[in-house]
Structures are given as C-alpha cells and as structure tokens.
C-alpha positions as CSV (number, residue, x, y, z in Angstrom):
1,T,12.9,49.1,40.4
2,M,9.5,49.4,38.8
3,R,11.0,49.2,35.3
4,T,12.8,46.0,36.3
5,I,9.6,44.5,37.7
6,K,7.7,45.4,34.5
7,M,10.4,43.8,32.4
8,L,10.3,40.6,34.5
9,S,6.6,40.5,34.3
10,A,6.7,40.8,30.5
11,A,9.3,38.1,30.3
12,I,7.2,35.7,32.5
13,M,4.1,36.5,30.3
14,L,6.0,35.7,27.1
15,L,7.3,32.4,28.6
16,A,3.7,31.5,29.6
17,L,2.4,32.3,26.2
18,A,5.2,30.3,24.6
19,G,4.4,27.3,26.8
20,L,0.7,27.6,25.9
21,S,1.5,27.9,22.2
22,S,3.7,24.7,22.5
23,C,0.9,22.8,24.2
24,Q,-1.6,23.9,21.5
25,K,0.8,22.8,18.8
26,N,1.3,19.4,20.5
27,N,-2.5,19.0,20.7
28,V,-2.8,19.8,17.0
29,S,0.1,17.7,15.9
30,A,-1.2,14.5,17.6
31,P,-3.8,13.7,14.9
32,D,-1.3,14.9,12.2
33,S,1.2,12.3,13.5
34,A,-1.5,9.7,13.3
35,T,-2.3,10.8,9.8
36,I,1.3,10.4,8.7
37,L,1.4,6.9,10.3
38,A,-1.8,5.7,8.6
39,T,-0.8,7.3,5.3
40,D,2.7,5.6,5.3
41,N,1.0,2.2,5.9
42,A,-1.6,2.7,3.3
43,R,0.7,3.9,0.6
44,I,3.1,1.0,0.7
45,D,0.2,-1.5,1.0
46,N,-1.6,0.1,-1.9
47,E,1.5,0.2,-4.2
48,S,2.1,-3.5,-3.4
49,N,-1.5,-4.3,-4.5
50,K,-1.1,-2.2,-7.7
51,L,2.0,-4.0,-8.8
52,E,0.4,-7.3,-8.2
53,D,-2.6,-6.4,-10.2
54,V,-0.6,-5.1,-13.2
55,A,1.8,-8.0,-13.2
56,N,-1.1,-10.5,-13.2
57,A,-2.7,-8.4,-16.0
58,V,0.4,-8.9,-18.2
59,A,0.3,-12.6,-17.7
60,E,-3.3,-12.8,-18.6
61,S,-3.2,-10.5,-21.6
62,K,-0.3,-12.4,-23.1
63,G,-2.5,-15.5,-23.0
64,F,-0.4,-17.8,-20.9
65,E,-2.4,-20.9,-20.1
66,L,-1.0,-22.3,-16.9
67,N,-2.4,-25.8,-16.9
68,N,-6.0,-25.4,-15.7
69,G,-5.9,-21.6,-15.0
70,K,-4.5,-18.2,-15.8
71,L,-3.1,-15.4,-13.8
72,Q,-5.9,-12.9,-13.6
73,G,-6.3,-9.3,-14.7
74,G,-6.2,-8.9,-18.5
75,A,-8.1,-5.6,-18.5
76,L,-5.3,-3.9,-16.8
77,L,-2.6,-4.3,-19.5
78,S,-3.8,-1.2,-21.3
79,I,-2.7,1.0,-18.3
80,L,1.0,0.3,-18.9
81,P,2.6,3.3,-20.6
82,A,4.8,3.0,-23.7
83,C,7.9,3.7,-21.6
84,A,7.4,0.4,-19.8
85,T,8.8,-2.7,-21.4
86,V,7.7,-6.3,-20.6
87,T,9.8,-9.4,-20.8
88,I,8.3,-12.9,-20.2
89,D,10.2,-16.1,-19.8
90,T,8.0,-19.3,-19.8
91,L,11.0,-21.6,-20.3
92,S,12.6,-21.2,-16.9
93,N,11.2,-22.8,-13.8
94,P,9.6,-20.9,-12.2
95,H,8.4,-18.8,-15.1
96,S,9.1,-15.0,-14.8
97,I,7.7,-11.7,-15.9
98,V,9.8,-8.5,-15.8
99,I,8.2,-5.1,-16.1
100,D,10.8,-2.4,-16.6
101,F,9.6,1.2,-16.2
102,G,13.1,2.5,-17.3
103,S,15.9,4.4,-15.7
104,T,14.1,7.8,-15.8
105,P,10.6,8.7,-14.5
106,C,7.9,7.1,-16.7
107,L,4.4,8.7,-16.5
108,C,1.6,6.1,-16.0
109,D,-1.1,8.5,-17.3
110,Q,-3.6,5.7,-18.1
111,W,-3.2,4.2,-14.7
112,D,-3.1,6.6,-11.8
113,N,-1.2,9.5,-13.3
114,L,1.9,8.8,-11.2
115,Y,5.5,8.4,-12.4
116,R,7.4,5.2,-12.0
117,Q,10.9,4.1,-12.5
118,G,12.8,0.8,-12.1
119,V,11.9,-2.9,-12.3
120,L,9.3,-5.3,-11.0
121,T,10.2,-9.0,-11.4
122,V,7.5,-11.7,-10.9
123,T,7.8,-15.5,-10.8
124,W,5.2,-18.2,-10.5
125,S,5.4,-21.9,-9.9
126,G,2.1,-23.0,-11.3
127,P,-1.5,-22.0,-12.1
128,Y,-3.0,-19.1,-10.1
129,R,-6.0,-21.2,-9.1
130,E,-4.0,-24.3,-8.1
131,K,-3.3,-25.1,-4.5
132,N,0.4,-24.6,-3.4
133,T,1.2,-22.4,-6.4
134,V,3.7,-19.7,-5.2
135,I,4.0,-16.3,-6.9
136,T,6.6,-13.8,-5.9
137,Y,6.8,-10.0,-6.6
138,N,10.1,-8.1,-6.1
139,T,11.1,-4.6,-7.0
140,S,14.6,-3.4,-8.0
141,N,15.7,0.3,-8.0
142,Y,12.0,1.1,-8.0
143,Y,10.6,4.6,-7.6
144,R,7.2,6.2,-7.7
145,G,6.2,9.8,-7.4
146,A,3.7,12.6,-8.3
147,S,6.4,14.4,-10.3
148,P,9.8,13.5,-11.8
149,D,11.6,15.6,-9.1
150,Q,9.7,14.0,-6.2
151,M,10.3,10.3,-6.7
152,D,10.1,8.1,-3.6
153,Q,12.1,4.8,-3.6
154,I,9.9,1.9,-2.7
155,S,11.1,-1.6,-2.1
156,I,8.6,-4.5,-2.1
157,S,9.2,-8.2,-1.6
158,K,6.0,-10.3,-1.7
159,T,5.2,-14.0,-1.7
160,V,1.6,-15.2,-2.5
161,T,0.9,-18.9,-1.8
162,N,-2.4,-20.5,-2.9
163,A,-3.6,-22.2,0.3
164,G,-6.6,-23.9,-1.5
165,P,-10.3,-23.4,-0.8
166,N,-11.7,-22.6,2.6
167,E,-14.9,-24.0,4.3
168,S,-16.9,-21.7,2.1
169,G,-15.3,-23.1,-1.1
170,N,-13.5,-19.8,-1.8
171,L,-9.8,-19.9,-2.7
172,V,-7.5,-18.3,-0.1
173,Y,-4.0,-16.9,-0.7
174,H,-1.5,-16.5,2.1
175,I,0.5,-13.2,1.6
176,V,3.8,-12.5,3.3
177,N,5.0,-9.0,2.4
178,T,7.9,-6.7,3.4
179,G,8.5,-3.2,2.1
180,S,10.3,0.0,2.7
181,M,10.1,3.6,1.5
182,T,12.7,6.3,1.3
183,T,11.1,9.6,0.3
184,Y,12.6,12.1,-2.2
185,D,13.6,14.3,0.8
186,G,15.4,11.5,2.6
187,Q,12.9,10.1,5.2
188,S,12.5,6.3,5.6
189,S,9.9,3.9,6.7
190,T,9.5,0.1,6.9
191,W,6.5,-2.1,6.6
192,S,5.6,-5.8,6.7
193,A,2.3,-7.8,6.4
194,D,1.0,-11.2,7.0
195,K,-2.4,-11.5,5.4
196,L,-5.0,-13.9,4.0
197,K,-6.7,-13.0,0.7
198,E,-10.0,-14.7,0.1
199,W,-11.4,-14.7,-3.4
200,V,-15.1,-14.1,-2.7
201,E,-16.4,-13.2,-6.2
202,G,-15.4,-13.8,-9.8
203,E,-13.5,-17.1,-9.4
204,S,-15.6,-18.8,-12.1
205,T,-14.3,-16.4,-14.8
206,I,-10.9,-15.2,-16.0
207,D,-12.2,-11.6,-16.3
208,R,-10.6,-9.5,-13.5
209,A,-13.4,-6.9,-13.7
210,D,-15.7,-9.1,-11.7
211,D,-13.2,-10.2,-9.1
212,V,-13.6,-9.3,-5.4
213,Y,-11.2,-10.2,-2.6
214,K,-11.4,-9.8,1.1
215,Y,-8.2,-9.3,3.2
216,T,-7.6,-10.1,6.8
217,G,-4.4,-10.2,8.9
218,T,-1.8,-8.0,10.5
219,M,0.8,-5.4,9.5
220,S,3.7,-3.7,11.4
221,G,6.6,-1.3,10.8
222,T,8.2,2.0,11.5
223,N,6.8,5.1,9.9
224,L,8.6,8.2,8.4
225,N,8.7,9.8,11.9
226,G,10.3,6.7,13.4
227,V,7.1,5.6,15.2
228,V,6.9,1.8,15.6
229,F,3.4,0.5,15.0
230,N,1.4,-2.8,14.8
231,A,-1.8,-2.9,12.9
232,T,-4.7,-5.4,12.7
233,I,-7.4,-5.6,10.0
234,V,-10.6,-5.5,12.2
235,T,-13.1,-5.3,9.3
236,P,-11.9,-7.2,6.1
237,L,-10.4,-5.0,3.5
238,T,-12.3,-5.3,0.2
239,K,-10.4,-5.1,-3.1
240,D,-12.1,-5.2,-6.5
241,A,-11.1,-3.8,-9.9
242,C,-10.5,-0.5,-8.2
243,N,-7.0,0.8,-7.7
244,W,-7.6,1.0,-4.0
245,Y,-9.3,-0.9,-1.2
246,V,-12.9,0.2,-1.4
247,S,-13.9,-0.7,2.2
248,G,-12.5,-2.1,5.5
249,V,-11.0,-0.9,8.7
250,V,-7.5,-1.2,10.2
251,D,-6.7,-0.5,13.8
252,I,-3.1,0.8,14.3
253,Q,-1.5,0.6,17.8
254,R,1.5,2.7,18.9
255,D,3.4,2.3,22.3
256,N,1.7,4.4,25.0
257,L,-0.3,6.4,22.3
258,P,-3.9,6.4,21.4
259,K,-5.2,3.9,18.8
260,V,-5.4,5.1,15.2
261,T,-8.3,3.8,13.0
262,L,-7.8,3.7,9.3
263,D,-11.1,3.4,7.4
264,Y,-11.2,2.8,3.6
265,G,-14.9,3.7,3.3
266,N,-18.1,2.1,2.3
267,G,-17.5,0.7,-1.2
268,L,-16.9,3.7,-3.3
269,C,-13.9,3.5,-5.7
270,D,-11.7,6.5,-4.8
271,D,-8.3,7.3,-3.5
272,Q,-9.6,8.6,-0.1
273,A,-9.7,7.1,3.4
274,T,-10.2,8.5,6.9
275,V,-8.0,8.4,9.9
276,T,-9.5,8.7,13.4
277,V,-7.7,9.2,16.7
278,N,-9.0,10.6,20.0
279,G,-12.4,11.2,18.3
280,Q,-10.9,13.4,15.6
281,T,-11.2,12.3,12.0
282,K,-9.2,13.4,9.0
283,T,-9.3,12.5,5.3
284,I,-6.2,11.2,3.6
285,T,-5.2,10.6,0.0
286,L,-3.8,7.1,-0.8
287,H,-1.3,8.0,-3.4
C-alpha cells in the first residue's frame, strides 16, 4: 500500500541519515583520538621530568657535595608543599632521597597547583657531572590529579646514566624510562622511552635556572584507548627551568593510521602544545 511504501521510505531515509551521522562522527573523532594519544604520551613524559627536577632540587638545596659536583636544581625546593616530607640517606651506597607526599592528596600549590600522593625514591651512585654516575627515580603508590577526587595513579621507573661529554664537549645522559598511568575512572596506558639528554647550557654553574637540555630519542606504548604507538623526537625537545618542554617536535606513528605530530612550541614557557593529524591542528594542555 501507499502507507507501507511511505513508511519504508522513511525508514530508509533514517538509516541513511544515521549512516551519514556515523561517518561524520568518525571523521570528527579521528583528530580527537590523536589528541588523546599525544596527550597521554606528553603527560607521563612531563611528570617524569618534573619528579626528576624536584628530586635533584632537594639534593642541591640540602647542600650535598658529591665529590666534584652536585645534583642540580636548588631553586626548586621551595615548590615542595608542607605536606611533603623528605628523607635523605648519605650513608648507604648508593645514597638515597625519599620524597613522600603522604597517603592523602597533597596540594602542590607553589609548583603546578596539582595534587600528589605517594612516594618518590631516588638513588645516585656518584656526582651528577661524573661519567658513569647512575641515578634512579622510582615511584610507589604515586598519584597525581587536578582535584582530590580525580587522582590518576602514575608509575615511573627511570634510570639516568652519565655517558660523559660528546664531541661538542657537552655532558650527555642516557635515559631509560618506563611508566604507566591508570586514570581515576579506570582507564590504563603504558609508556617507555630511550632518550639522550644533552646539557647544552649552564653546566659551568650549579644554578639550575640557567640550565638548558636537549632531548633526542624514541618512545613507545599503548594509550588510554588501547592504541599502540611508536614515537620519534624529530626536532630535539628543549627543557630549561620551565615545568614543561618549551620547544621540539615528536612524530607519533600508529598502525595503518595517519602520523600524529606533537609540537611543544617555539620557546615559550607554558603548559600548551599542539597536535596535528591529517592537516588538522588542536591545542592540548600538558597537565
């Protein structure tokens, strides 16, 4: 009947619209998926750098002369909140530093205004500037979040080995790093890195404020959506006294998917970076 034909036509039209809507959503979600991928990579990498900075700051501020050098970063000690306690052991070999943010969320309001909880343990075998010195950074029951009810668990295991000076006379450190993150709502990601860190400015002083490092190397892992990725630093990542990389570019590859480019900017100290895929660019926040 005519009524039946009209109903069938309407149903076909609805199915067609639903299919179109699905295609449109997929087209929109592609860059969103890339953004999540790049953000996951950046957040764990960034937190690893922050913990290294603050641990080195503790060693420097407590005045521990390690033969002919010190661990760098004294200016950063003031950012530790009162709810964080520091224990230092210079009798054991290797020496150790333990920074305990406590068993409840601790607001780091002088640092980056994020909450932290849990323990960072650091060991070092010799002077920061001495070839073959090995420094390790390991977290235990460690959480970080924007609010006490949204704390992501982050696991970091990092080894930094002083490889001595390169042909330019700059000290180079070999970094082997693994990490994982479980978000407050139950999603998980993994991350690993093999990088070289070149000390390009500030080596002649013990003041962290004038230090500049350049990072090269590779990263890999699985992001919160279960996407496996491999990343290469194609323009060295620059790290100074800022909480974040201030410049540098990372190319991220996914199986049978377009390349994702993560760009940390042109030298400005901020918590922003851009992600580009298929010619579309979005800005992300690095917290």
